[in-house]
MDAnalysis code that builds the backbone (N, CA, C; Angstrom):
import MDAnalysis as mda
import numpy as np

u = mda.Universe.empty(297, n_residues=99, atom_resindex=np.repeat(np.arange(99), 3), trajectory=True)
u.add_TopologyAttr("name", ["N", "CA", "C"] * 99)
u.add_TopologyAttr("resid", np.arange(1, 100))
u.add_TopologyAttr("resname", ["UNK", "UNK", "UNK", "UNK", "UNK", "UNK", "UNK", "UNK", "UNK", "UNK", "UNK", "UNK", "UNK", "UNK", "UNK", "UNK", "UNK", "UNK", "UNK", "UNK", "UNK", "UNK", "UNK", "UNK", "UNK", "UNK", "UNK", "UNK", "UNK", "UNK", "UNK", "UNK", "UNK", "UNK", "UNK", "UNK", "UNK", "UNK", "UNK", "UNK", "UNK", "UNK", "UNK", "UNK", "UNK", "UNK", "UNK", "UNK", "UNK", "UNK", "UNK", "UNK", "UNK", "UNK", "UNK", "UNK", "UNK", "UNK", "UNK", "UNK", "UNK", "UNK", "UNK", "UNK", "UNK", "UNK", "UNK", "UNK", "UNK", "UNK", "UNK", "UNK", "UNK", "UNK", "UNK", "UNK", "UNK", "UNK", "UNK", "UNK", "UNK", "UNK", "UNK", "UNK", "UNK", "UNK", "UNK", "UNK", "UNK", "UNK", "UNK", "UNK", "UNK", "UNK", "UNK", "UNK", "UNK", "UNK", "UNK"])
u.atoms.positions = np.array([
    [43.260, 150.138, 99.278],
    [42.696, 149.348, 98.219],
    [43.841, 148.733, 97.412],
    [43.653, 147.510, 96.955],
    [44.648, 146.802, 96.167],
    [44.050, 146.385, 94.835],
    [44.810, 146.591, 93.766],
    [44.422, 146.142, 92.433],
    [45.183, 144.855, 92.141],
    [44.447, 143.798, 91.801],
    [45.041, 142.518, 91.438],
    [44.931, 142.355, 89.929],
    [46.050, 142.005, 89.282],
    [46.080, 141.832, 87.832],
    [46.739, 140.498, 87.513],
    [46.116, 139.738, 86.622],
    [46.716, 138.505, 86.141],
    [46.901, 138.634, 84.632],
    [48.144, 138.550, 84.188],
    [48.451, 138.575, 82.762],
    [48.513, 137.119, 82.318],
    [47.553, 136.723, 81.490],
    [47.432, 135.321, 81.115],
    [48.223, 135.014, 79.844],
    [47.847, 135.637, 78.737],
    [48.484, 135.314, 77.467],
    [48.332, 136.451, 76.471],
    [49.041, 136.349, 75.379],
    [48.920, 137.292, 74.282],
    [48.629, 136.540, 72.999],
    [47.969, 137.217, 72.068],
    [47.696, 136.591, 70.770],
    [47.703, 137.670, 69.691],
    [47.940, 137.253, 68.473],
    [47.981, 138.164, 67.328],
    [48.993, 139.294, 67.513],
    [50.097, 139.007, 68.166],
    [51.137, 140.014, 68.346],
    [51.868, 140.169, 67.017],
    [52.025, 141.401, 66.542],
    [52.703, 141.600, 65.259],
    [54.194, 141.255, 65.371],
    [54.750, 140.610, 64.347],
    [56.168, 140.266, 64.363],
    [57.035, 141.522, 64.503],
    [58.120, 141.414, 65.262],
    [59.015, 142.542, 65.484],
    [60.455, 142.237, 65.061],
    [60.780, 140.961, 64.941],
    [62.141, 140.566, 64.626],
    [62.247, 140.043, 63.196],
    [63.460, 139.985, 62.686],
    [63.700, 139.485, 61.330],
    [63.230, 138.055, 61.150],
    [63.148, 137.321, 62.257],
    [62.697, 135.923, 62.219],
    [61.197, 135.801, 61.968],
    [60.465, 136.936, 62.025],
    [59.005, 136.899, 61.897],
    [58.314, 136.665, 63.221],
    [59.087, 136.672, 64.304],
    [58.540, 136.464, 65.647],
    [58.900, 137.666, 66.515],
    [58.709, 137.546, 67.815],
    [59.162, 138.584, 68.743],
    [59.423, 137.956, 70.099],
    [59.951, 138.761, 71.005],
    [60.274, 138.333, 72.363],
    [59.470, 139.206, 73.326],
    [58.161, 138.950, 73.455],
    [57.286, 139.862, 74.180],
    [57.378, 139.773, 75.699],
    [57.142, 140.929, 76.317],
    [56.960, 141.024, 77.763],
    [56.090, 142.236, 78.039],
    [55.469, 142.260, 79.207],
    [54.583, 143.359, 79.587],
    [55.173, 144.136, 80.758],
    [54.922, 145.443, 80.765],
    [55.250, 146.313, 81.894],
    [53.924, 146.844, 82.418],
    [53.689, 146.667, 83.722],
    [52.443, 147.097, 84.352],
    [52.780, 148.151, 85.390],
    [51.998, 149.243, 85.409],
    [52.275, 150.305, 86.377],
    [51.042, 151.158, 86.632],
    [51.118, 151.888, 87.715],
    [50.086, 152.866, 88.044],
    [50.744, 154.238, 88.049],
    [50.229, 155.143, 87.214],
    [50.664, 156.547, 87.158],
    [52.166, 156.736, 87.029],
    [52.863, 155.839, 86.373],
    [54.297, 156.005, 86.190],
    [55.105, 155.979, 87.476],
    [54.595, 155.316, 88.500],
    [55.339, 155.208, 89.761],
    [56.654, 154.480, 89.544],
    [57.496, 154.559, 90.533],
    [58.819, 153.976, 90.420],
    [58.852, 152.478, 90.705],
    [57.703, 151.842, 90.800],
    [57.657, 150.409, 91.086],
    [56.903, 149.617, 90.017],
    [57.250, 149.806, 88.724],
    [56.538, 149.021, 87.709],
    [56.842, 147.537, 87.864],
    [55.917, 146.724, 87.433],
    [56.077, 145.274, 87.463],
    [56.264, 144.800, 86.023],
    [56.966, 143.691, 85.844],
    [57.211, 143.157, 84.509],
    [56.929, 141.663, 84.485],
    [56.347, 141.221, 83.378],
    [56.214, 139.785, 83.160],
    [57.573, 139.247, 82.716],
    [57.681, 137.946, 82.686],
    [58.863, 137.318, 82.111],
    [58.873, 137.542, 80.603],
    [60.040, 137.507, 80.018],
    [60.178, 137.608, 78.564],
    [59.918, 136.229, 77.972],
    [59.073, 136.173, 76.984],
    [58.811, 134.917, 76.269],
    [59.497, 135.033, 74.909],
    [60.405, 134.166, 74.626],
    [61.221, 134.309, 73.427],
    [60.610, 133.622, 72.209],
    [60.839, 134.253, 71.071],
    [60.490, 133.711, 69.758],
    [59.056, 133.205, 69.661],
    [58.099, 134.097, 69.949],
    [56.685, 133.703, 69.893],
    [55.803, 134.907, 69.571],
    [54.671, 134.624, 68.965],
    [53.631, 135.634, 68.746],
    [52.405, 135.326, 69.607],
    [52.482, 134.235, 70.375],
    [51.382, 133.813, 71.260],
    [51.943, 133.444, 72.635],
    [52.467, 134.422, 73.366],
    [53.085, 134.125, 74.664],
    [52.069, 133.704, 75.718],
    [52.511, 132.831, 76.594],
    [51.727, 132.416, 77.754],
    [52.507, 132.840, 78.989],
    [51.877, 133.678, 79.830],
    [52.546, 134.178, 81.030],
    [51.960, 133.583, 82.312],
    [50.670, 133.707, 82.506],
    [50.023, 133.256, 83.750],
    [50.723, 133.810, 84.984],
    [50.931, 135.113, 85.008],
    [51.598, 135.760, 86.127],
    [50.645, 136.745, 86.797],
    [50.697, 136.798, 88.132],
    [49.816, 137.666, 88.911],
    [50.612, 138.782, 89.569],
    [49.972, 139.947, 89.661],
    [50.603, 141.130, 90.238],
    [49.611, 141.853, 91.138],
    [50.140, 142.595, 92.116],
    [49.323, 143.414, 93.008],
    [49.862, 144.840, 93.005],
    [48.940, 145.789, 93.069],
    [49.304, 147.197, 93.124],
    [48.509, 147.890, 94.222],
    [49.168, 148.694, 95.002],
    [48.507, 149.519, 96.015],
    [47.897, 150.729, 95.312],
    [46.598, 150.920, 95.465],
    [45.916, 152.080, 94.903],
    [45.971, 153.199, 95.936],
    [46.614, 154.302, 95.570],
    [46.760, 155.418, 96.498],
    [45.627, 156.427, 96.356],
    [45.109, 156.571, 95.141],
    [44.014, 157.507, 94.904],
    [43.013, 156.882, 93.932],
    [41.894, 156.447, 94.477],
    [40.862, 155.805, 93.671],
    [40.418, 156.689, 92.512],
    [40.331, 158.002, 92.724],
    [39.815, 158.910, 91.709],
    [40.840, 159.350, 90.670],
    [42.139, 159.271, 90.976],
    [43.107, 159.775, 90.006],
    [44.139, 158.754, 89.522],
    [44.244, 157.594, 90.166],
    [45.197, 156.591, 89.708],
    [44.766, 156.008, 88.362],
    [45.759, 155.746, 87.512],
    [45.528, 155.159, 86.193],
    [46.453, 153.957, 86.040],
    [45.894, 152.817, 85.646],
    [46.663, 151.607, 85.412],
    [47.059, 151.545, 83.945],
    [48.314, 151.181, 83.684],
    [48.805, 151.046, 82.310],
    [49.497, 149.705, 82.136],
    [49.166, 149.028, 81.048],
    [49.857, 147.816, 80.634],
    [50.474, 148.103, 79.274],
    [51.793, 147.962, 79.183],
    [52.511, 148.181, 77.929],
    [53.131, 146.875, 77.482],
    [53.025, 146.581, 76.187],
    [53.601, 145.374, 75.601],
    [54.850, 145.764, 74.820],
    [55.957, 145.093, 75.124],
    [57.233, 145.383, 74.478],
    [57.812, 144.138, 73.835],
    [58.678, 144.373, 72.846],
    [59.524, 143.329, 72.284],
    [60.917, 143.533, 72.852],
    [61.434, 142.520, 73.516],
    [62.764, 142.603, 74.116],
    [63.838, 142.565, 73.038],
    [64.775, 143.486, 73.130],
    [65.923, 143.519, 72.230],
    [67.189, 143.553, 73.062],
    [68.052, 142.591, 72.851],
    [69.281, 142.477, 73.625],
    [70.282, 143.582, 73.301],
    [70.374, 143.985, 72.036],
    [71.406, 144.920, 71.603],
    [70.922, 146.362, 71.435],
    [69.630, 146.603, 71.575],
    [69.104, 147.960, 71.414],
    [67.921, 148.168, 72.358],
    [67.313, 149.328, 72.267],
    [66.168, 149.663, 73.112],
    [64.990, 148.741, 72.786],
    [64.281, 148.309, 73.818],
    [63.093, 147.475, 73.615],
    [62.055, 148.239, 72.804],
    [61.356, 147.543, 71.918],
    [60.359, 148.160, 71.047],
    [58.976, 148.116, 71.693],
    [58.320, 149.277, 71.787],
    [56.943, 149.327, 72.272],
    [56.022, 148.807, 71.173],
    [55.219, 147.793, 71.501],
    [54.269, 147.222, 70.544],
    [52.887, 147.841, 70.734],
    [52.488, 148.040, 71.982],
    [51.173, 148.600, 72.257],
    [51.019, 148.954, 73.721],
    [49.982, 149.747, 74.008],
    [49.748, 150.220, 75.375],
    [48.247, 150.286, 75.621],
    [47.839, 149.926, 76.855],
    [46.430, 149.985, 77.263],
    [46.370, 150.664, 78.625],
    [45.463, 151.624, 78.766],
    [45.300, 152.316, 80.050],
    [43.845, 152.263, 80.498],
    [43.678, 152.323, 81.818],
    [42.327, 152.321, 82.402],
    [42.377, 153.071, 83.719],
    [41.470, 154.021, 83.902],
    [41.369, 154.725, 85.178],
    [40.855, 153.748, 86.231],
    [41.486, 153.766, 87.403],
    [41.098, 152.854, 88.480],
    [39.626, 153.035, 88.832],
    [39.142, 154.269, 88.830],
    [37.740, 154.512, 89.193],
    [36.763, 153.862, 88.217],
    [37.250, 153.467, 87.024],
    [36.392, 152.812, 86.045],
    [36.521, 151.292, 86.058],
    [37.229, 150.765, 87.038],
    [37.333, 149.320, 87.217],
    [36.412, 148.926, 88.361],
    [35.366, 148.151, 88.092],
    [34.428, 147.794, 89.153],
    [35.099, 147.002, 90.269],
    [34.903, 147.423, 91.487],
    [35.508, 146.761, 92.656],
    [34.886, 145.391, 92.864],
    [35.725, 144.404, 93.139],
    [35.258, 143.071, 93.470],
    [34.768, 142.241, 92.300],
    [34.959, 142.718, 91.073],
    [34.486, 141.989, 89.892],
    [35.679, 141.631, 89.015],
    [35.760, 140.367, 88.628],
    [36.830, 139.913, 87.738],
    [36.467, 140.290, 86.311],
    [37.397, 140.956, 85.625],
    [37.178, 141.345, 84.220],
    [38.289, 140.782, 83.361],
    [37.952, 140.429, 82.130],
    [38.973, 139.978, 81.178],
    [39.224, 141.072, 80.177],
])
């Protein structure tokens, strides 16, 4: 089974930088595997547009969990976690597009 994810855009992202903006990007993964996927970094924005698609191999329909984490990129320090969303794969209806 394959999980298809399209990260379209972000809105209402809280400012993280002194400029009042942030440099957001997303990290997508299943169960903390060693193959997380990342969106591109969008600089100086609170309303990023990504339009990026990703695929994940589902190894266990009943126990796999999908996580999307939103970060602010920082060049000189650790990236700041802004938020995180998780969903059990078994709770995602097969063959149905969800927003």
